[in-house]
C-alpha positions in Angstrom: 122.3 155.8 114.4 121.2 157.2 117.7 122.5 160.7 116.9 120.9 160.6 113.4 117.5 159.7 114.9 117.7 162.5 117.4 118.6 165.0 114.7 115.7 163.9 112.5 113.4 164.3 115.5 114.3 168.0 115.7 112.5 168.7 112.4 109.1 170.5 112.6 107.8 172.2 115.7 107.0 171.5 119.3 103.8 172.5 121.1 104.0 174.4 124.4 103.6 170.9 126.0 106.8 169.7 124.2 104.9 167.4 121.8 106.3 167.0 118.3 104.1 168.0 115.4 105.0 166.0 112.3 104.5 166.9 108.6 101.9 165.2 106.4 104.7 163.5 104.5 105.8 161.8 107.7 102.7 159.7 108.0 104.0 157.3 105.2 107.0 156.5 107.3 104.9 155.6 110.3 102.6 153.5 108.2 105.5 151.5 106.9 106.9 150.8 110.4 103.5 150.2 111.9 102.5 147.8 109.1 105.6 145.7 109.6 105.0 145.5 113.4 101.4 144.5 112.8 102.3 141.9 110.2 104.8 140.3 112.6 102.1 140.0 115.2 99.8 138.3 112.6 102.5 135.9 111.6 103.5 134.9 115.1 100.0 133.8 116.0 100.5 130.1 115.0 103.5 129.9 117.4 101.2 130.6 120.4 100.4 127.0 121.4 100.2 124.9 124.6 103.7 123.6 125.4 105.4 126.4 123.5 108.0 128.6 125.3 107.9 132.3 125.1 111.5 132.4 124.3 110.8 130.3 121.1 108.1 132.9 120.2 110.5 135.7 120.7 113.1 133.9 118.5 110.5 133.7 115.7 109.9 137.4 116.1 113.6 138.2 116.0 113.9 136.2 112.8 110.9 138.0 111.2 112.4 141.4 112.0 115.7 140.5 110.5 114.1 138.9 107.4 112.3 142.2 106.8 115.5 144.1 106.9 114.3 146.1 109.9 115.7 146.5 113.4 114.2 145.7 116.8 113.8 148.8 118.9 113.9 146.8 122.1 117.1 144.7 121.7 119.7 146.7 123.6 117.2 149.2 124.9 118.3 150.0 128.5 120.0 146.6 128.5 116.9 144.6 127.3 117.9 141.7 125.1 114.7 140.5 123.3 112.7 141.6 120.2 109.5 141.4 122.2 107.9 141.6 125.6 105.6 138.7 126.3 103.4 139.1 129.3 101.4 136.0 130.5 98.3 136.0 132.7 98.9 138.3 135.7 101.9 139.9 134.1 100.8 143.5 133.2 103.6 144.4 130.8 107.4 144.0 130.1 107.3 140.2 130.5 110.7 138.8 129.6 110.7 135.7 127.2 111.8 132.6 128.9 112.0 128.8 128.8 108.7 128.5 130.7 106.0 126.7 128.6 102.5 127.9 127.9 99.6 126.0 129.6 96.1 125.5 128.3 94.1 128.7 129.0 97.1 131.0 129.3 96.5 134.5 127.9 99.4 136.6 126.8 100.2 140.0 125.4 103.0 140.2 122.8 104.5 143.7 122.3 106.7 144.4 119.3 108.5 147.6 118.2 110.4 147.8 115.0 112.5 150.5 113.3 112.0 151.0 109.5 114.0 153.7 107.8 114.3 155.5 111.2 110.6 155.3 112.0 109.3 153.4 115.1 106.3 151.0 114.8 104.9 150.0 118.2 102.0 147.6 118.8 100.8 144.8 121.0 97.8 142.5 121.2 96.4 139.5 123.2 96.7 135.8 122.4 95.5 132.6 124.0 97.1 129.2 124.3 94.5 126.5 124.0 90.9 127.1 125.2 90.1 130.7 126.3 88.5 130.8 129.8 85.3 132.8 130.1 86.6 135.3 132.5 89.7 135.9 130.4 87.6 136.3 127.3 85.5 139.0 129.0 88.7 140.8 130.1 90.2 140.7 126.6 87.0 142.0 125.1 86.7 144.9 127.5 90.4 145.8 127.0 90.1 145.7 123.3 86.9 147.8 123.3 88.4 150.3 125.7 91.3 150.9 123.4 88.9 151.6 120.6 86.8 154.0 122.8 90.1 155.9 123.4 90.9 156.0 119.7 87.4 157.4 118.9 88.4 160.5 121.0 91.5 161.2 118.8 90.8 164.3 116.7 92.0 167.9 116.7 90.5 170.0 119.5 90.0 167.1 121.9 92.4 166.6 124.8 94.4 163.7 126.1 92.1 163.7 129.2 89.2 162.9 126.8 91.1 159.8 125.7 91.8 158.7 129.2 88.3 159.3 130.4 86.8 157.3 127.6 89.0 154.3 128.5 88.6 154.6 132.2 84.8 155.1 132.2 84.3 152.1 129.9 86.5 149.8 131.9 85.1 150.7 135.3 81.5 150.3 134.0 82.5 146.7 133.5 83.9 146.5 137.1 87.5 146.2 136.0 90.4 148.5 136.7 92.8 150.6 134.6 96.5 150.4 135.5 97.9 153.8 136.5 101.6 152.9 136.7 102.2 152.7 132.9 101.0 154.8 130.0 101.2 155.4 126.3 103.8 157.7 124.8 104.7 159.8 121.8 106.9 158.3 119.2 108.0 158.8 115.6 111.8 158.9 114.9 112.3 158.2 118.6 111.0 155.3 120.7 109.6 157.4 123.6 108.7 161.1 123.6 106.1 163.4 125.1 103.3 163.2 125.7 102.5 160.6 128.4 99.2 159.2 127.3 97.3 158.3 130.4 94.5 155.7 130.2 92.4 157.5 132.9 91.5 161.1 133.4 88.9 163.8 133.2 87.3 165.2 130.0 88.7 168.5 128.8 92.0 168.2 130.7 95.6 167.7 129.4 97.2 168.9 126.2 95.1 169.7 123.2 95.3 167.2 120.3 96.7 168.7 117.1 97.1 167.4 113.6 100.5 165.8 113.2 100.9 164.3 116.7 102.0 160.6 116.8 101.6 158.5 119.9 100.5 155.1 121.3 97.4 154.3 123.2 97.9 151.0 125.1 95.5 150.5 128.1 96.4 147.8 130.6 93.2 146.4 132.3 93.1 144.2 135.4 90.3 141.9 136.5 91.1 142.9 140.0 92.7 146.0 141.5 94.9 148.4 139.5 98.0 148.2 141.6 101.2 146.7 140.1 104.6 145.8 141.3 107.9 145.3 139.4 109.8 142.1 140.0 113.5 141.8 140.9 114.5 141.7 137.2 113.5 145.4 137.0 111.3 144.7 134.0 108.4 142.4 134.7 105.4 144.2 136.1 102.7 142.1 137.7 99.3 142.7 139.4 99.7 143.0 143.1 96.6 140.9 143.7 97.6 138.3 141.1 94.5 139.0 139.0 94.6 138.6 135.3 95.7 141.5 133.1 95.3 142.3 129.4 96.6 145.0 127.1 96.1 146.2 123.5 98.2 148.8 121.8 98.0 150.8 118.6 100.2 153.6 117.3 98.2 156.5 115.9 98.5 159.8 114.2 96.1 162.8 114.5 94.8 163.9 111.1 92.9 167.0 110.1 89.6 165.4 111.0 90.3 162.4 113.1 92.8 159.6 113.6 95.1 157.4 111.4 95.9 154.0 112.9 99.4 153.0 111.8 99.3 149.4 113.3 96.2 147.8 111.9 96.4 144.1 111.4 96.9 143.2 107.7 94.7 140.1 108.1 92.2 141.7 110.5 93.3 139.6 113.5 94.1 142.2 116.0 91.5 140.6 118.3 92.5 137.0 119.1 89.0 135.6 118.6 88.3 137.3 115.3 88.8 135.1 112.2 
């Protein structure tokens, strides 16, 4: 399976920056994978409750992936053994599901990547257990809107620096910080590929966007400072100052005149407070 995926990835051409350009027919594969990942995140929402464990949420996600006849991209990836990353409160990303229960007011990011017919669908969004605290609500809103500001910059002729600048300037205008230690990435028939999609930067810098590029945009925003540290498990990244962190992620493709979002929520619930 790994060798076949790599061989499929060699189709098409690479830019001078090593970024894969996919054919128009490949968009349908990404839509199928992205739609499943997004549907799973819709369907797991009722499991996010006070007193629930994150390992129970992950078990539900594992069952949903299997029921769909798909595969989890994260189970077995560099030794990881779960179908999701679940990052609670000050965990920035790569939180490992555990027996710890959710408390009232906890916020969490759930990140899922599935493989459908060789295509990778990668998305994450925020959830809340119980009543959403005001400061967390503001953080979630700014992070969501920053992602959308970045997506607005996705069109041929713009640069990856334009995406990063749109996100960074919006976040910092709200006196929050963008995490520098993690970034978005190219994907398609592989999980991770060039480019690195930074969520900060200067306009007009970085590689030019071209039709047929597939990548994720997934800003991580902290209420406090941007610095992170990785715990002893070599996965869990947390804010150094213990401030709250939030993240939203879409997988997108560059079209002839803009952007195609592969991971839109089927029920319109990408944002946790939208009904």
